[in-house]
N, C-alpha and C positions, 0 to 999 in steps of 0.2 A: 344551341348547336346548329350550324349551317345546314341548309336543305340539300346541298350538293355534296355531302360527305359520305354518301352511301348508306347511312342509317335511315334517312328519309329519302323518298323518291324526289329527284330534282324536277320542279315544274317546267324548267326549260324556257322560261319567258324572258324577254328583254326588259330592262328597267324602264318604266314609263317616264315620259318627260315631266309629268306633274310631280312625280316623286323627287326627281333631281332638283327641280325648281324649289320645292318646299324645303328640302334638306339644306340647300344653299342659303335660304332665307332664315333658317332657324338660329336661335341663340346658342351660345356655347354652354358647356356645363352638363349636368345630369339632372334627371328628375328625382323627386323624393322616392324612397323605397315604396313600391306599390303603385306609383304613378301620381302625377300632378292632377289638379282639379280639371283642367281643360280636357286632358286625355280621358279621365274617368267619366266625365259628362258625355263625351263623344261615344265612349264605349256603351254607356247606358242607352243612348239613343239608338245605337246599332242593335242592341238586343231588344229594345222596345219595338223596333220595326219588325222584329221576328217573334212578336207576341210573348216576349219574356221581359217585361218591365220589372224594375226593382229599385232603381235609384243608384246614383253614382257612389253612394256610401257603401254599397254592397259589391263593389267591383275592385279587382286588383289588376295591375299590369306588371309585366316583367320581361326581360330580354330573352324570352324563350319558354316553351312549355315545360322543359325539364325543371327549371327553377320553380315554376308554379306548382307542378305536381309534387315536387319534393316538399315545398312549403305547405301545401294542402295536407299531405300525408303526415308531416311532422307535427302539424297543429291539431291532429286528431289522435285518438287512441286505437289500438288494435292493429290487426294484420290486414294488408290489402289483398283483394281477390282480383285477378286479372283473367281476361279471356285468353283462350289458346286456339289459334294464334292471336297475337296482339302486336301493336307497333313495337319495333325493335328497341326504341329508347325507353319504353315503360318499365320493363323488368329491371334493367340496371339502376334506374332511379329508385324504384321501390325497394331494392335490396340495400341501398345506402344506409337506411335507418336500422339495419340489423334485425329487422323483424322477419318472421316467416312470410314468404310470398306464396299464395295459393293460386293455382291456375285451373280453369275449368274449360272443357272443350266447347266449341261453338257447334251449332248444327251444320249439316253438310251443305246447306244452301248458302252459307255466308260466314263471315268472320266478324269479330269485334264485340259480339254480344253472346254471353254464355247460354247454353241450353238451360231452361229453367229447372227441369228435373235434375239434371246433373249438378246445377248450382246448389239446390237444396241438399242433395246427397253429400256434396263436397263440404258444405258448411257443417252439416250434422257430424260427418266423420272427423273433421278437423277439431271441432269442439269436444268430441268424445276423446280425442287424443290430447286434450289440454291446450290446444291452440285457441286463438282469439280473433277470428276473422270479423272485421267491422266495416270495411269499405269495399265496394265493388267499383272497379274501373272498367268502363265499357265505351264502345264507339259505334253509333248507329251506322255511320258511313265510315268505313275503316281502311286502314293500312294494316296488313299488306294486300287484302283481297280485292279492294275496289268495289265491294258489294254494299248494298244498303239493306239493313234489317227491316223485315216486314213489320208493320205496326202491330199485328197480332202477336208476333213473337216478342216484341218489345214490351207490350202489355203484360204478357205472361212472365217475362223475366223481372220486370219491375215489381209485379205482385209477389214473386218468389223472394226478391230482395227485401221487400217490406215485411213479409212473413218471417224472414230470417233475421230481421233487425239490422240490416245492412244500410249504411249511407251509400250514396252513389256519387261517383265522379264521372261525369259524362264528357268525354273528349269529342267535341263537335268541330274539329278542325276542318273536316271535309264536307260539312253539312251544306255549304254554299256551292258545292262543285257537282251537283247532280247533273246527269247527262240527259235525262228525259223529263218532259213536262209531267207525265203521268205518275212519276215516282213520288210516293208519299213517305216522308221521313218524320218520325215522331221522336221528340226529345223527352227523356225521362223527367226533365223539369216541368213538362206539361202534365205529367201524371203525378209526380211526387215532388212538388215545388219546395216543400219544407225540408226535404231530405236530400236534395241534389245540388252539387256544385257543377257548373258548366265551365268547361275549359276549352279554349280555342287558340291555336297557333295561327296567327294572321299571315304567316309565310305561305299558306296555301291559297290565299285569295287576294288580299288587299295590300300586302307589304312585300317588297322584293325579297327574294330568298336570302340575300346577303345581309339583311338587317333584321335579326331576330326580334320579334315582338309577339307577345301572347297575353291573353286576358283570362281572368277567372271571375265568374259571377256566383256569388254566395246567396243562400236563401235569405229572404227579407224577414228573418225571425230573430229572436234573442239568441238562439243557439248559432244561427248563421252569422250574426254580428260578432259573437265571441270567436267563432271559427276564423272569420276574416281577420280579426285583430291579431290572433296568434300567428296566422300565416304571414301577415305583414311584418311581424317581428322577426320571423325566420328570414324573409327577404332582406330585411335591414341588416341582420347579422351576417348574411352572405354577401352583402353589398351588391345584390342583384338589382341593379337600377338601369333604366334606359337613358342613353344619351339624349340631351334635350332636343337636338335636331331630329332624331328618329321619333321622339315622342310627338313633336309638332307635326311632322309629316304623317305619322300614324293617325293622329287626331283628325287631320284633314281627310284622310282616306276613309276613316270610320263614318264620316258624315255622308259618304257615298253621293257626292255631287255627280252630275251627268258624265263627266269625263272619266270618273272612277267606275261608276256603274257600267258604263259602256265598255270600258276595258275589261272588267270582270266578266261580262256576258260574252265578249269575243273570246276570252281565254277559255271559258267553259265550252263554247262551241268547238274550239280548236282541240281541246283535250278529249271531248266526246268523239270526234271524228278520228283522231289518231289512235285512241284506245280501241275503238271498234275495228279499225284496220289492223292493229296489232293482234287483237283477238282472232281475227280471221287468219292472219299469218300463222299464229301459234297453233290453232286448232287444225288448220289446213296441213300443217307439218306433222300431225298425228298426236299432239299433246292434248290433254284434257284441261279445261279451264272454265271457271264460272264467268259468265258475261259481266264485263265491267259496267257499273252503274254510277260511279262517282270517282272523282280524282283522276289520276293519271298512273294507275298501277294495276297490274294483273298478277294472279297468283297461280300459275299453271303447274300441272303435274306431268312430268315427262320421263319416261323410262321405267325400269323395274324397281320395286321397293327392295329394301334390304339394308344391312348394316352400312352406315355411312352414305346412304343414298342422297340425302340433302347436301352433304358436303361435295359429293361427286358432281351433282348438277351445278352447284355453285362454282366449282373449279372450271368445269367445262364452259359454262356460259360466260364467266368472267374472262376467260382466255379468248373465246370465240368472238365476243363483242367488244373486247378491249376496254371494259369499264366494270366497276363493281356490280355484281348481281348476287345479292344475299340469298342464301339458301333458307329453307323453312325453319331450320334449327335456330336461326337468328331471331325468330319471332316466337320462340317457345314451342314450336310445333314438333311433331314426331321426327327425329333425325333419320328414321328409316324410310320416310316417305320422300320421294324425289321431287320436292317442290322448291320453287324459288320465286322471288318477286321480280317482276319486270316493270321498270319505270318507263313510261312512254314519253316523258318530257325530254329525254335525251335524244329522241328521234327528231326533234325540232331544229337541231343544229348545234354547233359548237362555238359559234360566234354570235355577237349581238346582231350582226347584219343578217345572218341566216335565220335567226329566230324572229326577227322583224318580218322577213319575207314569209315565213310560215304563218305568223299571226295574221298578216294582212291578206293571205291567199283565200280566194273563194273556195278552192279545193286543195287544202293543205296536203292531202295524201298524194296529190299529183306533183307536188314540188319535187324537183329532182333529188335533192339531198335527203328529203323525207322518204321518198320511194326507195332510194338506195339503202337507207337504214332499215326499212321494213323488209327488204330482200335479204339483208344480212341476218335479220331476226329469223326469217324463215329457214335460212341455211343452218343456223345454229341449232334450231330445234329439230330439223330433219336429221342432223348428225346424231342427236340424242335418241330419237325415236326409231331411226332406221326406216322411216316411212316417207316416201316422196310426197311433196305438196300436192293437194287435190287441185283439179282444174279450177281456174278462177283466181287471179292473183289478188294480193291484198290491196293494190291500188286501183283495181277496176271493179271488183265484186262489191256491190252495195247492198247485198242482201244480209239477212241475219241481224246482228247487233247494230243498234244505232240509227234506225230510220227516223226517229222523232227527236231531233236535237233541240235542246232548250235554246230559246232565243234570249 
């Protein structure tokens, strides 16, 4: 699924020159289902540099995270358990198999990872009712909130999952998009390596948004090997294969040579600064919002709660901003809470040229078209809350969120 379709927040980045060159030099045709040898070896190197080695034989690739999650779930037994809120694409995929989908609320400080006490209670209740929850899908750095789960909470949730006998699918799409050096992100695969599949959609970092490519890393165990084999069979049945040029360019990007690593670092700095500015604009207009710590999305609450509140906020912001702004109900959240996800990638421009200017700018928030987009964001939220913006505009106030940008 493309990143600019409203389901995922568009990163708003121009296509890098190295990607275009590698695509043009690639062979025609398609990869084998699950990925060819060169791509899988590159993926193993990518994870080994992140302290998650396992070998290419335990990796799968597909043209998008949806296909991989579907394959992972279809290759295992039992019902999935999702966080609430969770990425908008996860619930529809989980429902395709006709199994019951359970959702568990996240703590107030963030999204993506269920509260451990609520998780245990939800599993107990579901099993008492005859259901069969077996897999927990979570995200330490998540969409829609842009928050990062504290290591202590991740430990507690993983312990609760182990006690409940749940396998874990860890969506780590945004794990390489942290805004601040001091942020610590813990992968469940570090705690429960024999029970965790790691999933990542490379459209968040190394691969342009228009060329879907995703990876899954399975446990290096007998059970993990069988799980991977069954998932590969699902991908083959779906003909979920990568075009050979995309696979070759992706393998190059996964090697993270200097031009790729430098581009990724520049993109992270850009997203951190624009997300911090958007946070100031939104909260200055009277909305409440958790500070963004990863990615290019925020999840504010604006206006009074009540029946249809999420849809009301969605309609207003979509009309005011001229682009899709999904309400909280799209993420499995309470439809009576006036929440919506704001993607900050769209602030960077509507053309390749505008996006190049924003990416190259020493102070992207001061770029005229970015500043204008931030002003429009302020106006849209002021109309929702009825509260005028506080003194200090989004493009000049450097306090609050984002003083320590990752390099």
